[in-house]
C-alpha positions as CSV (number, residue, x, y, z in Angstrom):
1,M,9.4,-3.8,-3.3
2,R,6.3,-1.9,-3.3
3,S,3.4,-2.8,-1.5
4,I,0.2,-2.8,-2.4
5,F,-3.3,-2.6,-0.3
6,L,-6.2,-4.7,-2.9
7,T,-9.4,-4.5,-1.5
8,L,-12.2,-7.0,-3.0
9,M,-14.8,-5.2,-1.6
10,S,-16.7,-8.7,-0.7
11,Y,-20.2,-8.4,0.6
12,P,-20.3,-9.0,4.4
13,K,-23.3,-10.7,5.1
14,L,-23.7,-13.6,3.2
15,P,-25.9,-16.7,4.2
16,E,-24.5,-20.2,5.6
17,P,-23.4,-22.1,2.2
18,D,-25.9,-24.9,1.2
19,D,-25.6,-27.4,-2.0
20,D,-26.9,-24.6,-4.4
21,F,-25.2,-21.8,-3.6
22,S,-22.8,-19.7,-5.2
23,S,-21.1,-16.5,-4.8
24,W,-20.7,-16.0,-8.3
25,V,-23.0,-15.1,-11.3
26,T,-26.0,-16.3,-9.7
27,P,-25.8,-15.4,-6.4
28,Q,-29.2,-14.9,-5.0
29,S,-30.9,-11.5,-5.0
30,K,-32.9,-11.9,-1.6
31,W,-29.5,-12.1,-0.5
32,F,-28.5,-8.4,-0.4
33,D,-29.5,-5.6,1.7
34,A,-28.6,-2.5,0.1
35,R,-28.0,-0.6,3.7
36,V,-25.9,-3.4,4.2
37,A,-24.0,-2.7,0.9
38,N,-23.9,1.0,1.8
39,A,-22.6,0.9,5.0
40,A,-19.7,-2.0,3.6
41,Y,-18.8,0.6,0.4
42,H,-17.9,2.8,2.9
43,Q,-15.9,0.9,5.1
44,Y,-13.9,-0.1,2.5
45,L,-12.7,3.2,1.2
46,T,-12.3,4.2,4.7
47,E,-9.7,1.5,4.7
48,I,-8.5,2.4,1.3
49,R,-7.5,6.3,2.5
50,Y,-5.9,4.6,5.7
51,A,-3.7,1.9,3.6
52,D,-2.5,5.4,2.1
53,E,-2.4,7.4,4.8
54,L,-0.1,4.6,6.8
55,G,2.3,4.8,3.8
56,F,1.5,1.9,1.1
57,D,2.7,2.4,-1.9
58,G,-0.4,1.2,-3.8
59,V,-4.5,0.8,-2.9
60,G,-5.7,-1.2,-5.6
61,V,-9.0,-2.1,-6.9
62,N,-10.8,-4.8,-9.8
63,E,-13.4,-5.5,-11.7
64,H,-16.2,-8.4,-11.2
65,H,-19.8,-8.8,-12.3
66,S,-22.5,-10.5,-10.4
67,S,-20.3,-11.5,-7.8
68,A,-21.0,-11.2,-3.8
69,L,-16.9,-12.2,-3.6
70,T,-15.8,-8.9,-5.0
71,M,-18.5,-5.7,-5.5
72,M,-16.8,-3.8,-8.1
73,P,-18.4,-4.0,-11.3
74,S,-17.0,-1.1,-12.1
75,P,-13.5,-0.5,-10.7
76,N,-13.6,2.9,-12.4
77,L,-16.3,4.4,-10.3
78,M,-13.8,2.8,-7.2
79,A,-10.7,4.6,-8.5
80,A,-12.1,7.8,-9.2
81,A,-13.1,6.8,-5.4
82,A,-9.9,6.5,-4.1
83,A,-7.8,9.4,-6.1
84,R,-10.3,11.6,-4.3
85,E,-9.3,9.7,-1.0
86,T,-5.3,9.3,-1.1
87,K,-3.0,12.2,-1.7
88,Q,0.3,9.5,-2.3
89,A,-0.4,5.5,-2.9
90,A,-0.5,4.3,-6.8
91,I,-4.0,3.6,-7.4
92,A,-3.3,0.4,-9.1
93,L,-6.4,-0.2,-11.3
94,L,-5.8,-4.6,-11.7
95,G,-7.7,-4.2,-14.4
96,N,-10.8,-3.2,-16.2
97,T,-11.9,-6.3,-18.2
98,L,-11.3,-5.2,-22.3
99,A,-13.3,-7.7,-24.3
100,S,-16.9,-6.4,-21.9
101,Y,-16.6,-2.5,-23.1
102,N,-18.1,-1.5,-26.2
103,P,-17.5,1.0,-27.1
104,V,-13.8,0.2,-25.4
105,T,-12.6,3.9,-25.9
106,R,-14.3,4.2,-23.1
107,V,-11.4,2.9,-20.7
108,A,-9.4,5.3,-22.6
109,E,-11.7,8.1,-21.7
110,E,-12.3,6.9,-17.7
111,M,-8.4,5.9,-17.4
112,A,-7.2,9.2,-18.4
113,M,-9.7,10.9,-16.0
114,I,-8.3,8.8,-12.9
115,D,-5.1,9.6,-14.1
116,V,-5.3,13.4,-14.4
117,L,-7.6,13.0,-11.2
118,S,-4.7,11.5,-9.6
119,G,-2.3,13.7,-10.4
120,G,-0.7,10.5,-12.4
121,R,-0.4,8.0,-9.8
122,L,-2.4,5.7,-12.4
123,I,-1.3,1.7,-13.3
124,S,-3.3,0.9,-16.0
125,G,-5.0,-2.9,-15.4
126,F,-6.0,-4.5,-18.8
127,I,-7.6,-8.1,-17.6
128,L,-8.8,-10.9,-20.0
129,G,-11.1,-11.0,-17.4
130,T,-12.5,-14.7,-15.8
131,P,-15.1,-17.2,-17.9
132,M,-17.4,-15.7,-15.2
133,D,-17.4,-12.0,-16.0
134,T,-17.0,-12.4,-19.6
135,A,-19.1,-15.4,-20.8
136,Y,-21.5,-16.4,-18.2
137,V,-22.7,-12.6,-17.1
138,N,-21.7,-10.2,-20.4
139,G,-22.7,-12.8,-22.6
140,L,-19.1,-12.7,-24.7
141,N,-18.3,-16.2,-27.0
142,P,-15.7,-17.5,-25.4
143,S,-13.6,-18.6,-28.1
144,E,-13.4,-14.7,-28.8
145,I,-12.6,-13.3,-26.0
146,R,-8.9,-13.3,-26.7
147,Q,-9.3,-11.3,-29.7
148,R,-11.4,-9.1,-28.8
149,F,-9.0,-7.8,-25.4
150,L,-6.0,-7.9,-28.1
151,E,-8.4,-5.3,-30.5
152,A,-9.2,-3.2,-27.8
153,H,-5.3,-2.9,-25.8
154,D,-4.1,-2.3,-29.2
155,L,-6.8,0.8,-29.4
156,I,-7.0,1.9,-26.3
157,V,-2.9,2.5,-26.6
158,R,-3.5,4.1,-30.1
159,A,-5.9,6.6,-28.6
160,W,-3.7,7.9,-25.7
161,T,-0.4,8.5,-27.6
162,E,-2.1,9.0,-31.7
163,E,-1.3,12.9,-31.7
164,Q,-4.7,13.6,-34.3
165,P,-8.2,11.9,-34.1
166,F,-7.9,8.9,-36.2
167,E,-10.2,5.7,-37.7
168,F,-10.2,2.4,-36.5
169,N,-11.9,-0.6,-38.5
170,G,-11.2,-4.1,-36.1
171,R,-12.9,-6.5,-36.6
172,F,-15.4,-6.1,-32.8
173,N,-14.9,-1.6,-32.9
174,Q,-15.8,0.7,-35.8
175,L,-15.0,4.2,-34.8
176,R,-15.0,6.7,-37.4
177,Y,-13.3,9.6,-34.7
178,V,-10.7,8.2,-32.1
179,N,-10.1,11.1,-30.2
180,P,-10.1,10.7,-26.2
181,W,-10.6,13.7,-23.2
182,P,-9.2,13.8,-21.4
183,R,-6.1,12.8,-22.1
184,P,-3.4,11.0,-19.6
185,F,-1.4,12.9,-16.8
186,Q,1.7,10.9,-17.6
187,D,3.4,10.9,-20.4
188,P,2.9,8.7,-23.3
189,H,-0.3,6.8,-20.7
190,P,-0.5,5.2,-17.5
191,P,2.0,2.4,-17.0
192,I,0.1,-1.0,-18.3
193,W,-0.1,-3.9,-16.4
194,M,-1.4,-7.6,-17.3
195,P,-3.6,-8.6,-14.5
196,A,-4.0,-13.1,-15.2
197,G,-3.6,-16.7,-14.0
198,G,-1.1,-17.3,-16.4
199,S,-1.2,-18.4,-20.1
200,P,1.4,-18.3,-22.1
201,E,0.0,-15.8,-24.4
202,T,-0.5,-12.9,-22.4
203,W,3.6,-13.4,-21.4
204,N,4.6,-13.5,-24.4
205,L,2.1,-10.1,-25.3
206,V,3.8,-8.3,-22.1
207,A,7.4,-9.5,-23.0
208,K,6.8,-8.4,-26.3
209,M,5.2,-4.8,-24.9
210,N,7.7,-3.9,-21.8
211,Y,4.5,-4.5,-20.0
212,A,4.0,-5.7,-16.2
213,Y,2.5,-9.0,-14.8
214,A,0.7,-9.9,-12.3
215,Y,-0.5,-13.1,-10.4
216,L,-3.9,-12.3,-9.0
217,T,-4.8,-15.5,-7.4
218,F,-7.1,-16.8,-4.8
219,G,-4.8,-19.9,-3.9
220,S,-1.7,-21.4,-2.2
221,I,1.3,-18.6,-3.1
222,Q,3.7,-21.9,-2.9
223,K,2.0,-23.0,-6.1
224,L,3.8,-20.1,-8.2
225,D,7.0,-22.4,-9.1
226,K,5.5,-23.8,-12.0
227,L,3.8,-20.4,-13.5
228,N,6.9,-18.7,-12.7
229,A,8.9,-21.5,-14.6
230,G,7.1,-20.5,-18.2
231,F,7.3,-16.3,-17.5
232,W,10.5,-15.8,-16.7
233,A,11.1,-18.7,-19.2
234,T,9.3,-16.2,-21.8
235,M,11.1,-12.9,-20.2
236,K,14.4,-14.8,-21.7
237,E,13.3,-15.6,-24.6
238,H,12.4,-12.4,-25.9
239,G,15.6,-10.6,-24.3
240,R,14.2,-9.1,-21.2
241,D,16.2,-8.9,-18.0
242,P,15.0,-10.6,-15.1
243,N,13.9,-7.2,-12.8
244,P,11.7,-8.4,-10.3
245,F,9.3,-5.0,-10.3
246,A,8.1,-6.7,-13.8
247,L,6.2,-8.9,-11.9
248,G,3.5,-9.0,-9.0
249,A,0.8,-11.5,-7.2
250,S,-1.6,-11.4,-4.4
251,M,-1.3,-12.7,-1.6
252,F,-3.8,-12.8,1.9
253,I,-1.9,-11.6,4.8
254,L,-2.5,-11.1,8.2
255,V,-0.2,-9.8,10.9
256,G,-0.7,-9.7,14.8
257,D,1.4,-9.7,17.5
258,S,1.4,-13.3,17.3
259,M,0.3,-16.5,15.4
260,K,-2.2,-17.3,18.6
261,E,-3.0,-13.8,17.9
262,C,-3.4,-13.8,14.2
263,E,-5.9,-16.8,15.1
264,D,-7.8,-15.3,17.5
265,L,-8.7,-12.1,14.8
266,Y,-8.8,-13.6,12.1
267,A,-9.8,-17.5,11.9
268,E,-13.9,-16.3,11.7
269,H,-12.8,-14.2,8.6
270,V,-10.9,-16.5,6.7
271,D,-13.6,-19.1,7.4
272,Y,-16.4,-16.9,6.2
273,F,-14.2,-15.7,2.9
274,F,-13.2,-19.4,1.8
275,T,-16.7,-21.2,2.6
276,R,-18.5,-18.3,1.5
277,C,-17.1,-15.4,-1.0
278,L,-14.8,-18.7,-2.7
279,K,-17.9,-20.9,-3.5
280,W,-19.4,-20.7,-6.8
281,D,-20.6,-23.7,-9.4
282,P,-17.4,-24.5,-10.6
283,R,-19.4,-25.1,-14.0
284,F,-18.7,-21.7,-14.5
285,T,-15.0,-21.9,-14.4
286,G,-14.2,-23.3,-17.8
287,P,-16.4,-22.4,-21.1
288,P,-15.1,-24.0,-24.1
289,G,-13.0,-22.3,-26.0
290,Y,-12.2,-19.7,-23.6
291,L,-8.9,-21.5,-22.2
292,T,-6.0,-21.7,-25.4
293,E,-4.3,-24.9,-26.5
294,A,-1.0,-23.3,-25.3
295,T,-2.8,-22.7,-21.6
296,M,-4.2,-26.1,-21.8
297,R,-0.8,-27.8,-23.1
298,L,1.0,-26.5,-20.3
299,A,-1.4,-27.7,-18.0
300,I,-1.5,-24.1,-16.6
301,K,-4.5,-24.7,-14.0
302,S,-6.8,-22.1,-13.7
303,A,-6.7,-20.1,-10.7
304,M,-10.0,-19.5,-10.5
305,A,-11.3,-23.3,-11.1
306,E,-8.8,-24.0,-8.2
307,A,-10.4,-21.5,-5.5
308,A,-14.3,-22.7,-7.1
309,K,-13.9,-25.9,-6.4
310,G,-15.1,-24.3,-2.4
311,Q,-13.3,-25.6,1.0
312,F,-10.1,-26.9,-0.3
313,L,-8.6,-26.6,3.4
314,A,-12.3,-26.9,5.1
315,D,-12.3,-29.3,7.9
316,A,-13.1,-32.7,7.1
317,G,-16.8,-32.7,7.3
318,S,-17.6,-29.6,9.5
319,G,-17.8,-27.4,6.4
320,R,-15.7,-24.8,8.3
321,M,-12.0,-22.9,7.2
322,N,-9.1,-24.6,9.1
323,F,-6.9,-21.0,10.2
324,R,-3.4,-23.3,10.9
325,A,-4.4,-25.4,7.4
326,A,-4.9,-22.5,5.2
327,V,-1.2,-21.2,6.8
328,E,0.4,-24.2,6.3
329,S,-1.0,-24.3,2.7
330,G,0.7,-21.2,2.5
331,A,-3.0,-20.0,0.9
332,V,-2.9,-17.0,3.9
333,I,0.5,-15.6,5.3
334,A,-0.1,-14.9,8.9
335,G,1.7,-14.2,11.8
336,S,3.6,-12.2,14.3
337,P,5.5,-9.4,12.2
338,E,9.5,-10.9,11.9
339,E,7.4,-14.5,10.5
340,V,5.2,-12.1,8.0
341,T,8.7,-10.6,6.9
342,E,10.8,-14.4,6.5
343,T,7.6,-15.5,5.1
344,L,7.2,-12.5,2.7
345,T,11.0,-12.3,1.7
346,K,11.7,-15.9,1.2
347,I,8.7,-16.2,-1.6
348,C,9.7,-12.9,-3.3
349,T,12.8,-13.5,-3.7
350,E,12.6,-16.6,-4.4
351,N,10.4,-15.9,-7.5
352,K,11.3,-12.5,-8.3
353,I,8.2,-10.7,-6.9
354,G,8.2,-7.2,-7.0
355,N,5.0,-6.0,-6.2
356,V,3.0,-7.5,-3.3
357,A,-0.9,-7.0,-3.8
358,C,-1.5,-7.2,-0.3
359,L,-5.6,-9.0,0.7
360,M,-5.8,-7.9,3.9
361,A,-9.6,-7.0,4.0
362,L,-11.5,-10.6,4.2
363,G,-14.7,-11.3,3.3
364,N,-17.1,-10.0,6.6
365,M,-13.8,-8.2,8.3
366,S,-14.4,-5.1,11.3
367,E,-13.0,-1.9,10.0
368,E,-11.6,-2.4,13.2
369,T,-9.9,-5.1,12.7
370,T,-8.7,-4.6,8.9
371,K,-7.2,-1.3,10.7
372,Y,-5.2,-3.3,13.4
373,N,-4.1,-5.6,10.1
374,I,-2.8,-2.4,7.6
375,K,-1.5,-0.7,10.8
376,M,0.7,-3.9,11.7
377,Y,1.8,-4.4,8.6
378,A,3.0,-1.0,7.3
379,E,4.4,-0.1,10.4
380,K,6.3,-3.5,10.9
381,V,6.3,-6.0,7.9
382,L,6.4,-2.6,5.6
383,P,9.8,-1.3,6.1
384,N,11.4,-4.5,6.4
385,I,10.3,-5.0,2.7
386,R,10.8,-2.1,1.1
387,P,14.5,-2.5,0.1
388,L,14.5,-5.5,-1.9
389,F,15.5,-5.6,-5.2
390,E,15.5,-1.6,-4.7
391,D,19.4,-1.4,-5.4
392,E,19.5,-3.6,-8.4
393,W,16.7,-2.7,-10.1
394,E,14.4,-0.1,-11.1
395,H,11.1,0.2,-11.2
396,Q,9.6,1.1,-15.0
397,W,6.5,0.4,-13.9
398,W,5.3,2.5,-11.3
399,P,3.3,5.7,-12.3
400,T,5.5,8.3,-12.7
401,H,4.2,10.7,-9.3
402,A,3.1,8.2,-7.2
403,G,4.6,9.1,-3.3
404,V,4.2,13.2,-4.2
405,T,1.5,14.8,-2.0
406,K,-0.9,15.9,-4.0
């Protein structure tokens, strides 16, 4: 099983939330202090390097806009920095919001640059994008987002694989010369993952193209049952084997000597993350036309909408996050190395999850505390779970040169 240290790069000094508070789309500019963000960016890149040094299989970044939850409007910039900061870890770019790029070939060019810079360690994540990012911040018509995404996907894959310059005349992209330089390091291109919250259309595309899929959610991992049933049924319909390495999931993971130490170390940061970073106006989560009919019929709730309700685990009347409730609900996996190993093994085995995107730096966590969490996981959990699925399945969706010191 592969472990990816996924960083959100949250803003660490948000104010106490009030009724009008929103960390996404409308965070107030007066909250932002460039000096605070400068220190935070350097801290997060240091943590990426540390995770690589301690043996994480990959390090991950993602894309969001006008967001204090994750200060990465350009994940490619951070992926490029990570490529220089690391030596062996896969660079999991999870991912680029394809519909928002114009021209879309910029994604092909920048991912190729990162793949070359890293020496063939890139995972190229293609994402539909949240409604907050695509519809409200970038101003896209919600009913067109999936069509834009599919056209962009086709254009990028052709750009990476065609041997000669070509014309592309699509509905949203018209280009006389498509001929990106540089070319990807990996042949024919980096492995493609499609991170999402759960939709039949994306499952079908993943199955058809033999890509990997990843649930990037902020809610309880226990809610994966319904999603997994649909995902693996779709894989079976397309004749795909139930290879766990074709599936990944994000999980909040906190490790200490004991559950008591975890609570002492991390409770404050769990509270900050869930009650400030994950608190935004629910009206931004469901613009008309964004969800497809098939998704709505299957009643697959958007992970973003669930998170946007905010404080779903807060103490009644206090507005604070209850650490124990977060653990008991499955929203956070925490405890001693033995407890975390047991929980992860159970979840990943039952749900056939071969890639874990470990969210270990929550909100306003200090570098010292995050490094302790990384070290505990890398030394006392990762060696126990890494052998999962390795004897039975081949990981077809991992970068060619990850794990090879440059």
